[in-house]
Backbone as CSV, one residue per row, in Angstrom:
resi,resn,N_x,N_y,N_z,CA_x,CA_y,CA_z,C_x,C_y,C_z
1,UNK,-5.563,75.954,4.531,-4.772,75.212,5.489,-5.878,74.743,6.617
2,UNK,-6.627,75.595,7.065,-7.677,75.382,8.167,-8.605,74.404,7.672
3,UNK,-9.011,74.416,6.422,-10.053,73.664,5.591,-9.598,72.228,5.586
4,UNK,-8.129,72.019,5.351,-7.670,70.738,5.337,-7.571,70.064,6.753
5,UNK,-7.253,70.815,7.636,-7.257,70.415,8.816,-8.578,69.836,9.374
6,UNK,-9.560,70.771,8.896,-10.911,70.276,9.291,-11.405,69.183,8.635
7,UNK,-10.920,68.774,7.261,-11.255,67.618,6.647,-10.580,66.552,7.358
8,UNK,-9.252,66.711,7.464,-8.491,65.425,8.276,-9.269,65.033,9.707
9,UNK,-9.639,66.246,10.292,-10.345,65.977,11.547,-11.492,64.865,11.348
10,UNK,-12.379,65.346,10.315,-13.669,64.723,10.216,-13.281,63.484,9.516
11,UNK,-12.106,63.017,8.730,-11.761,61.833,8.368,-11.391,61.002,9.619
12,UNK,-10.529,61.490,10.467,-10.252,60.948,11.838,-11.503,60.591,12.610
13,UNK,-12.395,61.244,12.620,-13.647,61.007,13.384,-14.441,59.859,12.680
14,UNK,-14.502,60.027,11.525,-15.171,58.684,10.858,-14.469,57.473,10.942
15,UNK,-13.034,57.459,10.985,-12.364,56.241,11.037,-12.674,55.707,12.310
16,UNK,-12.509,56.600,13.467,-12.969,56.126,14.874,-14.321,55.609,15.051
17,UNK,-15.164,56.083,14.383,-16.647,55.636,14.358,-16.596,54.265,13.797
18,UNK,-15.955,54.062,12.594,-15.976,52.775,11.822,-15.202,51.752,12.767
19,UNK,-14.183,52.127,13.420,-13.489,51.214,14.207,-14.374,50.844,15.508
20,UNK,-15.373,51.595,15.916,-16.243,51.323,17.076,-17.301,50.429,16.536
21,UNK,-17.774,50.676,15.277,-18.804,49.982,14.525,-18.172,48.451,14.299
22,UNK,-17.019,48.304,13.915,-16.268,47.134,13.777,-16.175,46.296,15.081
23,UNK,-16.035,47.038,16.266,-16.054,46.416,17.697,-17.662,45.905,17.930
24,UNK,-18.517,46.749,17.456,-19.996,46.330,17.802,-20.331,45.151,16.930
25,UNK,-19.866,45.065,15.680,-20.110,43.936,14.894,-19.384,42.634,15.207
26,UNK,-18.154,42.818,15.798,-17.467,41.792,16.471,-18.306,41.118,17.706
27,UNK,-18.807,42.117,18.483,-19.690,41.566,19.512,-20.967,40.798,18.850
28,UNK,-21.427,41.335,17.894,-22.747,40.674,17.287,-22.326,39.246,16.850
29,UNK,-21.123,39.101,16.203,-20.723,37.815,15.538,-20.127,36.877,16.517
30,UNK,-19.635,37.285,17.559,-19.226,36.453,18.615,-20.553,35.754,19.252
31,UNK,-21.519,36.603,19.548,-22.611,36.063,20.137,-23.379,35.035,19.075
32,UNK,-23.336,35.324,17.720,-24.039,34.691,16.693,-23.328,33.294,16.502
33,UNK,-22.036,33.164,16.771,-21.247,32.162,16.638,-21.266,31.211,17.964
34,UNK,-21.761,31.793,18.990,-21.818,31.057,20.185,-20.595,30.803,20.936
35,UNK,-19.526,31.924,20.678,-18.276,31.848,21.265,-18.418,32.245,22.690
36,UNK,-17.451,31.826,23.572,-17.209,31.987,24.975,-17.606,33.351,25.558
37,UNK,-18.701,33.552,26.152,-19.008,34.907,26.546,-18.147,35.351,27.690
38,UNK,-17.687,34.466,28.444,-16.646,34.641,29.544,-15.168,34.771,29.220
39,UNK,-14.912,34.581,28.043,-13.502,34.697,27.388,-13.182,36.490,27.671
40,UNK,-11.974,36.571,28.308,-11.718,37.955,28.664,-11.787,39.119,27.368
41,UNK,-11.478,38.479,26.248,-11.539,39.363,25.137,-13.023,39.739,24.828
42,UNK,-13.866,38.714,24.896,-15.482,38.895,24.685,-15.989,39.751,25.766
43,UNK,-15.584,39.768,26.934,-15.783,40.585,28.096,-15.472,42.003,27.633
44,UNK,-14.386,42.253,27.189,-13.732,43.516,27.006,-14.743,44.321,25.820
45,UNK,-14.973,43.459,24.758,-15.729,43.852,23.502,-17.177,44.325,24.167
46,UNK,-17.654,43.668,24.983,-18.999,43.922,25.410,-18.924,45.265,26.302
47,UNK,-17.915,45.331,27.100,-17.820,46.480,28.001,-17.642,47.807,27.199
48,UNK,-16.683,47.658,26.126,-16.572,48.781,25.225,-17.990,49.458,24.627
49,UNK,-18.763,48.370,23.979,-19.841,48.538,23.299,-21.076,48.758,23.950
50,UNK,-21.181,48.434,25.210,-22.410,48.444,25.902,-22.966,49.831,25.959
51,UNK,-22.150,50.870,26.149,-22.688,52.214,26.343,-23.803,52.589,25.276
52,UNK,-23.255,52.218,23.923,-24.335,52.419,22.834,-25.276,51.435,22.733
53,UNK,-24.981,50.157,23.018,-25.948,49.172,22.743,-27.147,49.143,23.825
54,UNK,-26.787,49.692,24.974,-27.765,49.412,26.135,-29.151,50.208,25.866
55,UNK,-29.205,51.285,25.326,-30.539,51.964,24.999,-31.448,51.028,24.225
56,UNK,-30.756,50.192,23.267,-31.524,49.437,22.486,-31.952,48.119,22.919
57,UNK,-31.433,47.699,24.138,-31.748,46.264,24.558,-32.996,46.346,25.271
58,UNK,-33.653,47.432,25.689,-34.925,47.492,26.224,-35.888,47.120,25.428
59,UNK,-35.864,47.251,23.971,-36.759,46.917,23.281,-36.644,46.017,22.031
60,UNK,-35.178,45.635,21.928,-34.603,44.543,20.893,-33.873,43.784,21.716
61,UNK,-34.392,42.491,21.600,-33.524,41.349,22.286,-32.853,40.462,21.038
62,UNK,-32.209,39.342,21.549,-31.687,38.507,20.654,-32.636,37.643,19.844
63,UNK,-32.649,37.441,18.673,-33.391,36.669,17.928,-32.916,35.053,17.938
64,UNK,-33.781,34.085,18.368,-33.368,32.801,18.306,-32.039,32.630,19.438
65,UNK,-31.883,33.484,20.287,-31.145,33.369,21.292,-29.682,33.775,20.847
66,UNK,-29.498,33.961,19.461,-28.017,34.282,18.915,-27.795,35.687,18.287
67,UNK,-28.757,36.108,17.638,-28.577,37.196,16.668,-29.048,38.307,17.543
68,UNK,-28.114,39.258,17.977,-28.405,40.529,18.725,-28.982,41.496,17.917
69,UNK,-30.067,41.829,17.857,-30.793,42.905,17.023,-30.363,44.163,17.741
70,UNK,-30.160,44.106,19.173,-29.905,45.540,19.657,-28.656,46.071,19.252
71,UNK,-27.610,45.070,19.014,-26.225,45.506,18.703,-26.326,45.977,17.134
72,UNK,-27.109,45.310,16.375,-27.336,45.614,14.937,-27.965,47.007,14.958
73,UNK,-28.880,47.306,15.668,-29.687,48.486,15.430,-28.821,49.745,16.040
74,UNK,-28.068,49.389,16.991,-27.245,50.461,17.664,-26.254,50.839,16.467
75,UNK,-25.638,49.875,15.921,-24.537,50.242,14.976,-25.212,50.921,13.652
76,UNK,-26.280,50.608,13.242,-27.013,51.246,12.280,-27.214,52.680,12.489
77,UNK,-27.822,52.922,13.687,-28.011,54.313,14.004,-26.889,55.130,14.323
78,UNK,-25.972,54.647,14.938,-24.583,55.254,15.009,-24.002,55.727,13.792
79,UNK,-24.063,54.844,12.719,-23.309,55.101,11.584,-24.243,56.228,10.853
80,UNK,-25.473,56.076,10.872,-26.537,56.958,10.060,-26.289,58.331,10.764
81,UNK,-26.364,58.496,12.037,-26.194,59.846,12.582,-24.724,60.428,12.291
82,UNK,-23.783,59.658,12.410,-22.264,60.004,12.031,-22.199,60.496,10.645
83,UNK,-22.851,59.792,9.654,-23.030,60.304,8.391,-23.640,61.682,8.138
84,UNK,-24.737,61.880,8.647,-25.527,63.176,8.837,-24.502,64.247,9.361
85,UNK,-23.919,64.027,10.640,-23.283,65.142,11.194,-22.032,65.418,10.361
86,UNK,-21.151,64.329,9.909,-19.943,64.595,9.287,-20.086,65.319,7.959
87,UNK,-21.179,64.981,7.218,-21.605,65.559,5.909,-21.999,67.092,6.018
88,UNK,-22.845,67.399,7.349,-23.219,68.743,7.601,-22.033,69.446,7.791
89,UNK,-21.186,69.033,8.804,-20.037,69.874,9.092,-19.162,70.189,7.995
90,UNK,-19.017,68.963,7.163,-18.232,69.173,5.838,-18.858,70.098,4.894
91,UNK,-20.093,70.569,5.066,-20.664,71.374,4.006,-21.345,70.998,2.960
92,UNK,-21.525,69.569,3.106,-22.372,68.850,1.883,-23.952,69.099,2.063
93,UNK,-24.335,69.662,3.389,-25.882,69.552,3.574,-26.441,68.247,4.052
94,UNK,-27.550,68.288,3.983,-28.417,66.877,4.260,-28.538,65.963,3.285
95,UNK,-27.893,64.870,3.460,-27.882,63.771,2.250,-29.260,63.101,2.299
96,UNK,-29.551,62.641,1.041,-30.886,61.901,1.077,-30.931,60.897,2.135
97,UNK,-32.206,60.670,2.721,-32.437,59.648,3.764,-32.036,58.141,3.196
98,UNK,-32.542,57.949,2.215,-32.183,56.499,1.624,-30.701,56.350,1.501
99,UNK,-29.886,57.391,0.909,-28.528,57.213,0.969,-27.877,57.041,2.040
100,UNK,-28.416,57.746,3.248,-27.979,57.419,4.830,-28.193,55.905,5.271
101,UNK,-29.377,55.531,4.834,-29.713,54.186,5.371,-28.788,53.204,4.563
102,UNK,-28.686,53.232,3.288,-27.890,52.423,2.566,-26.497,52.491,3.030
103,UNK,-25.863,53.720,3.158,-24.413,53.799,3.598,-24.264,53.074,5.010
104,UNK,-25.198,53.327,5.926,-25.165,52.523,7.333,-25.309,50.999,7.059
105,UNK,-26.134,50.605,6.175,-25.950,49.053,5.927,-24.759,48.688,5.318
106,UNK,-24.239,49.493,4.312,-22.918,49.102,3.842,-21.835,49.181,4.733
107,UNK,-21.657,50.067,5.734,-20.836,50.234,6.748,-20.823,48.902,7.633
108,UNK,-22.051,48.373,8.192,-22.258,47.258,8.731,-21.738,45.973,8.113
109,UNK,-22.041,45.794,6.702,-21.649,44.667,6.047,-20.136,44.713,5.831
110,UNK,-19.521,46.019,5.593,-18.100,45.907,5.452,-17.368,45.628,6.751
111,UNK,-17.944,45.968,7.760,-17.339,45.604,8.966,-17.197,44.088,9.227
112,UNK,-18.430,43.475,9.042,-18.623,41.949,9.349,-17.558,41.292,8.292
113,UNK,-17.598,41.693,7.048,-16.639,41.019,5.999,-15.192,41.260,6.540
114,UNK,-14.922,42.327,6.978,-13.421,42.561,7.369,-13.113,41.773,8.684
115,UNK,-14.101,41.605,9.724,-13.907,40.874,10.820,-13.529,39.422,10.349
116,UNK,-14.209,38.909,9.447,-13.955,37.446,9.026,-12.822,37.451,8.296
117,UNK,-12.515,38.503,7.426,-11.219,38.446,6.654,-9.915,38.395,7.451
118,UNK,-9.917,39.320,8.558,-8.800,39.208,9.428,-8.687,38.093,10.393
119,UNK,-9.885,37.524,10.554,-9.817,36.445,11.589,-9.327,35.212,10.790
120,UNK,-9.705,35.052,9.574,-9.203,34.093,8.775,-7.749,34.086,8.600
121,UNK,-7.185,35.293,8.451,-5.692,35.343,8.408,-5.072,34.820,9.623
122,UNK,-5.491,35.493,10.748,-4.908,34.923,12.035,-5.130,33.494,12.221
123,UNK,-6.324,32.856,11.896,-6.462,31.387,11.971,-5.502,30.564,11.264
124,UNK,-5.136,31.034,9.953,-4.166,30.525,9.075,-2.916,30.514,9.641
125,UNK,-2.488,31.665,10.183,-1.046,31.783,10.782,-1.156,30.834,11.938
126,UNK,-1.986,30.945,12.826,-1.951,30.153,14.132,-1.940,28.773,13.745
127,UNK,-2.580,28.182,12.731,-2.434,26.633,12.171,-1.080,26.322,11.930
128,UNK,-0.325,27.364,11.612,1.126,27.068,11.002,2.056,27.212,12.272
129,UNK,1.876,28.123,12.931,2.862,28.440,14.069,2.513,27.852,15.651
130,UNK,1.118,27.750,15.770,0.768,27.343,17.076,-0.550,26.732,16.975
131,UNK,-0.622,25.481,16.275,-1.740,24.700,15.975,-2.696,24.478,17.276
132,UNK,-2.107,24.203,18.315,-2.814,23.837,19.511,-2.794,24.953,20.520
133,UNK,-2.881,26.309,20.116,-2.619,27.310,21.159,-3.971,27.400,21.871
134,UNK,-3.710,27.898,23.088,-4.793,28.000,24.247,-4.920,29.298,24.738
135,UNK,-4.319,30.204,24.034,-4.572,31.631,24.346,-5.899,32.141,24.147
136,UNK,-6.762,32.764,24.973,-8.022,33.248,24.894,-8.287,33.822,23.363
137,UNK,-7.396,34.677,22.929,-7.508,35.255,21.657,-7.625,34.177,20.537
138,UNK,-6.760,33.130,20.604,-6.735,32.115,19.655,-8.125,31.433,19.856
139,UNK,-8.609,30.995,20.910,-9.758,30.209,21.104,-10.958,30.987,20.560
140,UNK,-10.985,32.152,20.685,-11.996,33.160,20.211,-12.115,33.107,18.834
141,UNK,-10.929,33.308,18.208,-11.030,33.250,16.673,-11.508,32.014,16.072
142,UNK,-10.867,30.916,16.612,-11.530,29.637,16.177,-13.009,29.508,16.411
143,UNK,-13.461,29.990,17.491,-14.878,29.847,17.624,-15.683,30.653,16.793
144,UNK,-15.056,31.939,16.356,-15.688,33.011,15.434,-15.831,32.441,14.058
145,UNK,-14.775,31.800,13.451,-14.671,31.392,12.062,-15.310,30.061,11.978
146,UNK,-15.445,29.246,12.915,-15.939,27.707,12.763,-17.320,27.823,12.002
147,UNK,-18.213,28.689,12.350,-19.676,28.575,11.966,-19.587,28.844,10.272
148,UNK,-18.656,29.567,9.703,-18.502,29.800,8.337,-17.627,28.841,7.737
149,UNK,-16.693,28.291,8.334,-15.791,27.201,7.867,-16.440,25.761,7.710
150,UNK,-17.295,25.530,8.821,-17.871,24.226,8.734,-18.640,23.729,7.500
151,UNK,-19.540,24.558,7.044,-20.246,24.276,5.833,-19.325,24.132,4.637
152,UNK,-18.320,24.866,4.545,-17.439,24.792,3.383,-16.544,23.526,3.554
153,UNK,-16.317,23.052,4.723,-15.378,21.654,5.003,-16.335,20.551,4.619
154,UNK,-17.514,20.628,4.765,-18.440,19.507,4.357,-18.496,19.170,2.962
155,UNK,-18.275,20.502,2.103,-18.400,20.305,0.565,-16.868,20.200,0.083
156,UNK,-15.952,20.750,0.855,-14.546,20.270,0.395,-13.801,19.998,1.531
157,UNK,-13.655,18.730,1.677,-12.956,18.144,3.060,-11.480,18.369,2.771
158,UNK,-10.741,18.446,3.929,-9.143,18.698,3.745,-8.683,17.635,3.122
159,UNK,-7.545,17.935,2.113,-6.758,16.908,1.539,-5.557,16.672,2.263
160,UNK,-5.769,15.468,3.064,-4.472,15.242,3.962,-4.133,16.522,5.057
161,UNK,-2.896,16.990,4.944,-2.685,18.081,5.611,-3.236,19.451,5.126
162,UNK,-3.686,19.549,3.864,-3.858,20.780,3.273,-5.516,20.943,3.403
163,UNK,-5.775,22.147,3.962,-7.128,22.373,3.985,-7.415,23.589,3.103
164,UNK,-8.359,23.450,2.116,-8.551,24.424,1.052,-9.898,25.239,1.468
165,UNK,-10.350,24.997,2.400,-11.835,25.930,2.869,-11.340,27.298,3.051
166,UNK,-10.312,27.642,3.774,-10.046,29.320,3.989,-9.774,29.780,2.689
167,UNK,-9.285,29.142,1.739,-9.324,29.784,0.153,-10.545,30.128,-0.246
168,UNK,-11.580,29.116,-0.189,-12.998,29.274,-0.744,-13.661,30.444,-0.059
169,UNK,-13.444,30.443,1.386,-14.088,31.459,2.111,-13.655,32.847,1.752
170,UNK,-12.230,33.088,1.631,-11.634,34.280,1.212,-12.158,34.807,0.008
171,UNK,-12.311,33.898,-1.045,-12.957,34.322,-2.368,-14.324,34.632,-2.272
172,UNK,-15.148,34.020,-1.492,-16.521,34.295,-1.143,-16.542,35.745,-0.597
173,UNK,-15.664,36.000,0.355,-15.690,37.345,1.204,-15.277,38.422,0.043
174,UNK,-14.293,38.205,-0.787,-13.948,39.126,-1.883,-15.027,39.419,-2.868
175,UNK,-15.957,38.347,-3.166,-16.936,38.594,-4.228,-18.117,39.343,-3.432
176,UNK,-18.331,38.994,-2.124,-19.449,39.660,-1.406,-19.008,41.245,-1.425
177,UNK,-17.653,41.286,-0.961,-17.349,42.717,-0.713,-17.346,43.595,-1.979
178,UNK,-16.988,43.009,-3.130,-16.809,43.606,-4.264,-18.248,44.072,-4.924
179,UNK,-19.118,42.960,-4.777,-20.588,43.058,-5.497,-21.419,43.723,-4.561
180,UNK,-21.603,43.055,-3.369,-22.882,43.663,-2.409,-22.437,44.854,-1.861
181,UNK,-21.305,44.805,-1.053,-20.852,46.146,-0.524,-20.440,47.375,-1.488
182,UNK,-19.903,46.864,-2.664,-19.469,47.884,-3.647,-20.818,48.513,-4.190
183,UNK,-21.800,47.804,-4.290,-23.058,48.282,-4.894,-23.654,49.021,-3.945
184,UNK,-23.806,48.624,-2.765,-24.457,49.574,-1.655,-23.546,50.824,-1.491
185,UNK,-22.406,50.752,-1.652,-21.661,51.906,-1.331,-21.884,53.027,-2.602
186,UNK,-21.962,52.560,-3.796,-22.183,53.360,-4.782,-23.681,53.723,-4.749
187,UNK,-24.673,52.998,-4.404,-26.136,53.457,-4.212,-26.195,54.594,-3.218
188,UNK,-25.251,54.434,-2.278,-25.573,55.455,-1.089,-25.118,56.826,-1.619
189,UNK,-24.419,57.093,-2.563,-24.214,58.381,-3.111,-23.101,58.955,-2.302
190,UNK,-23.140,60.143,-1.884,-22.320,61.002,-0.941,-21.910,60.258,0.358
191,UNK,-22.967,59.476,0.633,-22.791,58.899,2.032,-21.915,57.638,1.952
192,UNK,-21.818,57.273,0.741,-20.975,55.970,0.639,-19.472,56.408,0.690
193,UNK,-19.112,57.602,0.631,-17.705,58.074,0.933,-17.298,57.743,2.356
194,UNK,-18.199,57.622,3.247,-17.939,57.380,4.753,-17.908,55.914,5.030
195,UNK,-18.097,55.048,4.190,-18.166,53.565,4.425,-16.932,53.071,4.523
196,UNK,-16.554,52.057,5.423,-15.320,51.338,5.497,-14.156,52.085,6.198
197,UNK,-13.228,51.217,6.664,-12.070,51.844,7.328,-11.037,52.360,6.326
């Protein structure tokens, strides 16, 4: 009974860490997409993630003004450390270093794909129920998904009122998740069990 409670506690800790990494990747993607920094939701995401990102900002800055390496590095280190600690407490011993690194990369990739997946669903719902919504959350979602939607729209323009580009992006997300993240998760070995929400 105590062992089951301990495992449930470790699972809860892992889930909370994955949610925090989700928030860190949201911060990374908002900056990469050029979303409104002063949007209240952007500000909240920055405040929540700043304690972990701050130590990395001293030596890692944004690349090309958009890609925040400090946030990426902080997420990688946080996930790698959490994998080691959780597996040690669970009694699996020290996992291989390569497995830890691959597991951390898989967790980051998984979080990025999940963010785009959920953002696309919300964008589609908003386009039906509130196409001209001015809520800060709606504006942020549009700014977040536009960089991945625009190239697809150039290839597949909207057919009258029907926009097929979200379907193409959903398919791409599923393929990347299945092939890339799935392969990374398997390659991580025991560390792969802690990837994803």
